[in-house]
N, C-alpha and C positions, 0 to 999 in steps of 0.2 A: 839714490837718495836714502838717507837713514831713517827718516820719519815714516811712521805708518799713516794711513789715511786719517784715522781719528786724531792723531797728533797734529797733522797738517791743519785740520779743521780748527783745533784749539789755537794754533799759532796765527792763522789767518783771522780768526774771530777776535783775538786780542788786539791785533793791529787795526782792524776795522772799528772796533769799539773806541779805541783812543781817538781815531779820526772823527768818529761821530760825536764824541764828547767835545772835541775842539770846535766842531761846527755848531753844536748846540750852544756852547758858551759864547761863541761869536754872535749867534742869532739873538741870544739873550741880551748881549750888550747893544745890539742894533735896535731891538724893540724898546729897550729902556732908555735909549739915547746915551748910553755910557760907553764912551770911547775907550776908557781904561779897561773895561771888561772885554771889549772886542780885541784889544791888544793882547789880553791874557789868552784868549782863544787862539790867536795867531802864534803866541809864544809856545803853544803846545805842538806846533807843526814840526819843529826840528826833531823832537823825540819820535814823532810819527814817521818821518822819513828814515830815521835810524832803524826802525823796525823792519823796513824793507831790505836793508842791508843784511839783517839777521836772517830774513827769509831767503835771500840770495845765497847766503853762506850755507844754509841747510839744503837748498836746491843743488848746490855744488857737491853735496855729500860731505860737507865740512872740509873740503879740500882747498879752499881759498881763505886762509886765515886773515888776509888783508881786509876782507869784507867785514869780519867781526871787529877788527881793529878800527875800521872806519866808523862802524856803528858806535863804538865807544867814544870816538872823537866827536861825532855828531851829538851824542847824548850829553857831552860836556857843554856844548853850545846850547842844547835844549834845556838843561838844568839852569844854566846861567840866564837864559831868556825867561824862564819861569820865575826865577828869583827877582830879576829886574821888573817883570810885570807885576809881581806881588808888592814890591817896594813902591811902584807907581800907584797901585791901588791904595796902599797905606797912606800915601801922601794926599789922596783925594778924600779920605774919610774925615768926618767932622772932628774927630779927636786927634787929628794929626798934631804932633809936637816934635820937639827936638829929640825926644827919646827914641825915635825910630832908628836913627843910625846906631844908637847905643844897643838897641834890641838886636839889630843885625850883627853887631860885633859879638854880643853875648851868644847869639845863635851859632856863629862860627866857632866860638870857644866850646860850645856844647858838642858841636859836630866833630871837633877835632881838627887835625891838619894832616895833609898828605905825608906819608912816611916813605922812607927809602928812596929819596930822590936820587942819591948818588949810587950808581951801580945798578939801578933797577931799570927794567925795560920801560921805554917811554910810554907805551900804551898802558902798562900797569899803573904808572904815575898818573896818567890821564884818568883812568878808572877811579883811582883813589880821590883825585881832585873833584871829579864829577859827583862822587858820593857825598863829599863834604858840602858842595854847593847845593845838592838836592836836599840834604838834611837841613841846611840853613833855610832853604825855601819852605820846608815843612813847618819849621818853628815859626817863621814869620806868617805863614798861612794860618796857623792857629791864632796868632795875635790879631790878624785881620778879621778872622771869624768872630772873635770876641768883641771887636770894635763895631763891626757892621755885618749883620746877618742877612742883609738883603742881597749880598753879592753872591755867595755860595750857599748851597744847602749843606747841612751837616753830613749828609751821605757823600757828597762830593769831596769834602775835606777828609772823611774817613777813607775814601777810595784812594786819594793821593798818599795817605799814610800807610795804607795796606800794601803799597809797593814794597815797603820794608819787610813785611812778612814774606812776600814773594821772594825777595832777595835772600833772606835768611834760610827759607826752606830750600831754595835752589842750591845754596852752598852745602847744606846738609845732604841733599840728594846727590850732589856731586861726590861727596865723601862716600856715601853708601854705594853708589854705582861703581866707583873706581877702586875703593879699598875693601869693600865687603862683598860686592857681587861680582867683582872681577872684570868689569868692562873697561875699555881703554878711555872712554869719555862718557859724560852724561848722555850725549846724543845717541850713543849706542844702546843705552838702557831706555827703551821706548816707554816703559811703564812709569819709571821715576821722572823721566823728562816730561812726559805729558802731565803727570800729577803736579809738578812744579809750575809748568807753564799755565796750567788751568787757574792757578792763583792770580797770575797777571791778568787773565781774562776776567776774573771776578773783580779785581781792582778797577780795571778800566770800565767795566759794566756799572759799577757803583758810581764812578765819576759821571758817566753819561746819564744814568737814571736820575742822579741828583740834579744835573743841569736841566733835564727835561722837567723835573718837578718845579724848579724855580720859574721856568717859562710858563707852565700851567698856572702856577700861583699868581704870577704877574698878570696873566690874561684874565683870571677870575677877578682880581682886584680892579682891573680896568673895566670889566663888564659890570661889576657892582657899582662902580663910580658912574658909569653911563646911565644905569638904571635909576640911580639916586638923583 
């Protein structure tokens, strides 16, 4: 295995944090009686399962590329699930209007479109498409947060957006590891790999803490209502 023990801790922690965040959001939807929030929590599960394929890839010493390719495919389903769950939440807000489909189209235009469909590896195309879908989800998540701040905390929204920081830093670290430091892959550069992965752990932690805050906030409101 290529990863050091601290690096394994970071990878496992980031996977667990995403799963905990999904469970907390599902619980929040349950205690508030919001089926649409529960569905959003469930929509986080494909991404969570995809993280275990990445862990399996590293367990194999990065010797089974199919595991990494499968994680990309699962992440496409995960990003699509998050997008659909967010659209469902938008439909249930008080300010729902016919502008929502227009907003979704605008978000896709902002995100861009997959490039190099012809002649490109199919999993590269899947990764590009997944990125477009996820960015579209992020744009609509901001719209949802502006409409109804009872659903997510600001920290949770920031956590989802922070994934883009993780991706950008990972790409930069890949360049440094392979082109500057002379490693064959980022996984072989334990320091840079761990530094990049730690940002995903921070992102997932923000999502989970934000969901926990909403649960505590709702419980306090219910307690004050009962006392009043």
